[in-house]
N, C-alpha and C positions, 0 to 999 in steps of 0.2 A: 576239850573241844578242838583238838588238832585237826580233825577232819573238816571242820568248818573253815578254818584258815586255809587249808590246802584246797578245798573246793572253791572258795572265793578267789584264791590265787589262780586256779585253773581257769575260772570264768574270766578273770582280768586278762590273762595271757591270751586266751582265745579271742576275746572281743578286740583287744589291741592288735593282734596279728591280723584279724579279718579287716579291720579298719585301715591299717597301714598297707596291706596287700591291695585293697580296693583303691586306695589313693595312689599307690605307686604305679599300678598297671591298669588303670581304668581303660576299658574298651579293648584290652588285649585278649588273645585266645584264652578262654577260661580253663581249658585242659592243661595248657602249658603253665599257667599261673599256679594251678593246684599241684602240678608235678614238681615245679621248681621250689615251691614252698616246702614240699615234702623232702626234696633233695637237700635243702639247706637246714633241715632239722636233723639230718644224718650225723654231722660231726658231734653234736652234743650227745646223741643217742649212742654213737660208737664209743665215745669217751666213757659214758656211763657203763657200757658193757665191760670195759677194761677195768673199771674201778670196783665192781661188785663181784661177790663170790658166785660161782656157778651153782645154782640150786639143784637139788635132786628132783628130777621131773617124773611125775606120776603119769600113767596113761591118760587120766582125765585132762591133763594139760594139753597133750597132743590132739585129743578129740575136740576140745573146746576151741583150741587155736585154729585148727583147719576147718571147723564148722563156721567160725566167725569171719575168717579172712575173706572168702568169696562174697559174703554178705556185705562186708565193709567196702569192697570194691564197688558193689552195686549201689551203696549209699552215696559214694563219691560221684558216680555217673548221674544218679537221679538228682542229687543236690545241684550239680552243675546245670542239668537240664531245667530244673525248676527255676533257677536264677535267670536262665536264658529266656524261658517262656513267660515269666511274670516278674514284675518289679520286686526288688529286695523287700520292701515294706509289706508286700502282699503275699510273701511266701515264707520268709524266715521265721516270723512269729509262731508258725504252726509247729516249730520244733519244741515249743513248750509242752506239747502233748506227750513227749517222751516219758517224763516221770509219771504221767497218768497211766500210760500203757504199762509202765514198770510195776505198778501196784499189783497187777495180775501176773505179768511175765516173770518177775523176779521170784514170786511165790512158786510158780510152776517149775522154774529152772533151779532155784536155790533154796526154796522152802522159806524165804524171808517173808515175815508177816509185818505189814505196816499198821501202826496203831491208828485209832480213830482220828486223833488230832493231827497225826502225821499226814493222814489222807486229806484232811481238811486243808492243811498247809499246802500240800501239793496242788490241790484244786485251786486254791487262791493264787498260787504262783502262775498256774496255767491261765486262770481268768484275768490276772493282771496283764499278762503278755497279750491276751486277746484284746483287752481294752487299750493297750498301747497301740495296737494296730488300728483301732477305731479312729484314733487321732488323724489317720491318713485318709479317712473316708467321710464324706458328707451325706451318705445315703442311709444312715441309720445304724442302730445298735446291732442289727443282725447281718450287717454287710459281710463280716468275715465268714459267716456261714454260707451266704449265697455265693461268695467268691469261689467256694469249692466246686460249684457247678459251672462257673464261668471261667475260672483261671486254672488251667492245667498245672501250672507251677505250684499252686496251693495244694492240689491233690497229690502231686508227686512228693511235696515236702511232708505231707502226712505219712506217706509211705516211708520216707526217710526216718521220721520220728519213730515209727513202729519198728523198723529194722534196727535202729539205734537201741531200742529197749531190749532186743534180743542179743545184739553184739555186746552190750554192756553187761548183761547177765552172764553170757558166756565168758567174757573177759574176767569177771569176778571168779568164776570157776577156775580159769587158768591161773589167776593170781594166787588162789588158795592152794594150788598144787605146784607152785614155783616161787616167785617173789614178784612184787609190784614192778620194780625197776627192770628186772630181767624180762618179764612179759612185755612191758611197754616198749623196751628197746627192740626186742626180736620181732614183735608184732608189726611195728611200724617200719622196720627195715624190710620185712617181707612184703608189706603193703606197698612200699616204695618200688620194690623190684617188680611186683605184679602189675603195677600201674604204668610202668614204662611203655609197653607196646600200645596201650590205649592212648596215652598222651601223645606219643610220636605219631600215631595214625591220625588222631583227631586234629593235631596241630601241624601236620606235615607241610601244609601250604605256607605257613608263616614261621616255621621253626628256625630256618636259616637266618631270617631277618631278626628274629627274637634273640638269637645267640650273637650274631655278628655285631649288632648295634648295642649289645650289652644290656638289654632291657631286663634280663633275668637277675642282674646284680641287685636291683631294688628289692628283691624278695629275700635277701640274706637276713635282714633283721626280722621280718615277719616269720621266716622259717625258724630262726633261733627261738623266738617267742613261742612258736608252735611246739617246739621240742620241750620247752619248759611247761607248757600246758599239759603235754603227755605225762611228764614226770609227776607233776602235782596231782593230776587226775588219777593216776595209778596208785599213788601213795594214799590218797583219800579213800579210794575204793576199798582198801583192805580194812579200814577203820570203822566203817558204818554200813548200813544197808544201802544197796544200790539206788533205790528209789529216792532216798534222802539225799545222797551225794549228787545225783544228777539234777534233782530239783533245785538245789542250791547253786549248782553250776549254771543252770539256766538263767540265773540273774545276769549272765552275759548279755541277754537280750536287752535288759535295761541299760547296761553299759554301752551297748551298740547304739541305742537311741541317743545317748549323750554324745558319743563320738560322731553320730550323724549330724548333730547340731553344731558341734565344735569344728569338725573337719569339713563337712559338706554343706553346712548352713541349711540343713533341713528345717522345715517350719513346724509350727504347732506344738512346740515342746511343752508349753503350759497345759495344753489340752490332754496331755498324757499323765498328768499328776495322779489321777485316780488309779490308773494302772500301776504306777510306781508304788502307790500306797498299798495296794493289794499284794503286790510282789513282796514288799517289806513285811506285811502282816503274815503272809504265808511262810516267809523265811524264818520269822520268829517262832512260829508253831513247829516247823520242821526241825529247827535247831534244838528245840526243847522236847521233841517227841522221843519216844522209846520204841 
């Protein structure tokens, strides 16, 4: 069950990186925050490149790599816009839909079939994340559904979740025709380079102040954790079906709730117990699925 340990580690690194980045640069330009976190992930990724053998690359690697890269850029922009348009608690939980989309997308792209109990586990994890969000609302059980029509950020995050299902599947193709660490390092180095003009343009009015006052330095540790997330994510991807790996990784949403309580004193943590229970039940089913 190495893939479970790696997937949970990836979830932990992601949730911790997100929480520390939010705490360090609250109310700063979101494009610059995203860019500098990627920049500070580079040292670990470059060292990884030097330590691993250069794999033999098949044509499928290049095809999946260059199909996924522009979609990954779009997800970054949509993600940032979603967080700007809607509160964190009303947008991020919709990322739990990624493994739900993957049940179909991974079959179409990779031919991976998810078992019945694996599908039930994935749906429980998505439902648990849904209920975690209910804790933030006093308008009823169907509030997260009605939010889609009222909150543009929620709708954008659903788009992000769907695009992630495609890029994850294409990433698995690239891994199968190279190696996990090689793909992870080269892919995110390329993503970093491609994101530079977007970040500079969107953050041009505050970039000078952001750099001169050293605000970017607080993103060093979150960036390092982000690199560790990438490494563990890619290693887990080669060991199991994409839908299973991503569903376990989405336990990061539960970890984020805990960080919200610990670091940001967010309320109603007890009201989310049912959601946490469903996530755990789904996790058990996915881990034992075939």
